C-alpha positions in Angstrom: 15.5 7.9 4.1 14.4 9.4 0.7 10.5 10.6 -0.1 10.7 7.9 -2.9 11.9 4.7 -0.7 9.2 6.1 1.9 6.5 6.0 -0.3 7.8 2.4 -1.6 8.0 1.0 2.0 5.0 2.1 2.9 3.1 1.0 -0.3 4.6 -2.3 0.2 3.5 -2.3 4.0 -0.1 -1.0 3.2 -0.5 -3.5 0.3 0.6 -6.5 2.5 -1.8 -5.6 5.2 -4.8 -5.2 2.5 -3.6 -9.0 1.3 -3.9 -10.2 5.0 -7.3 -8.6 5.6 -8.6 -9.9 2.3 -7.5 -13.5 2.9 -8.2 -13.9 6.5 -11.0 -11.6 7.5 -13.7 -13.4 5.4 -15.7 -15.1 8.6 -15.2 -11.6 10.7 -18.1 -9.4 11.0 -17.9 -5.8 11.7 -21.4 -3.7 11.9 -20.2 -0.7 9.4 -17.6 -2.2 6.8 -16.8 -5.6 5.2 -13.1 -6.3 6.2 -12.3 -7.9 3.0 -13.7 -4.9 0.6 -11.5 -2.9 3.2 -8.4 -5.1 2.4 -9.0 -4.8 -1.6 -9.0 -1.1 -1.1 -6.0 -1.1 0.9 -4.2 -3.1 -1.7 -5.1 -0.7 -4.5 -4.0 2.2 -2.2 -0.7 0.3 -1.4 -0.2 -0.5 -4.9 -0.6 3.1 -6.3 1.6 4.3 -3.5 4.4 1.7 -4.4 4.0 2.6 -7.8 4.4 6.3 -7.2 7.5 5.4 -4.9 9.2 3.7 -7.9 8.4 6.3 -10.0 9.9 8.9 -7.7 13.0 6.8 -7.4 13.4 6.7 -11.2 12.5 10.5 -11.8 14.9 11.7 -9.2 18.5 12.8 -10.3 21.3 11.0 -8.8 22.1 14.4 -6.9 18.6 15.5 -6.1 16.8 15.5 -2.8 
């Protein structure tokens, strides 16, 4: 598995977990953080990671690493 495909996969999974937190944890109370806000942050990080994976897959030459 190449670095680009790992970044893409991790970004998609992180974004999906963030989306699930954002959608389904509105009524859950945790003392320190708000899970819906954590979900939004995870979606942003996952999106950035997925974009980086796409960029790496486009920029990597065919015979490259």
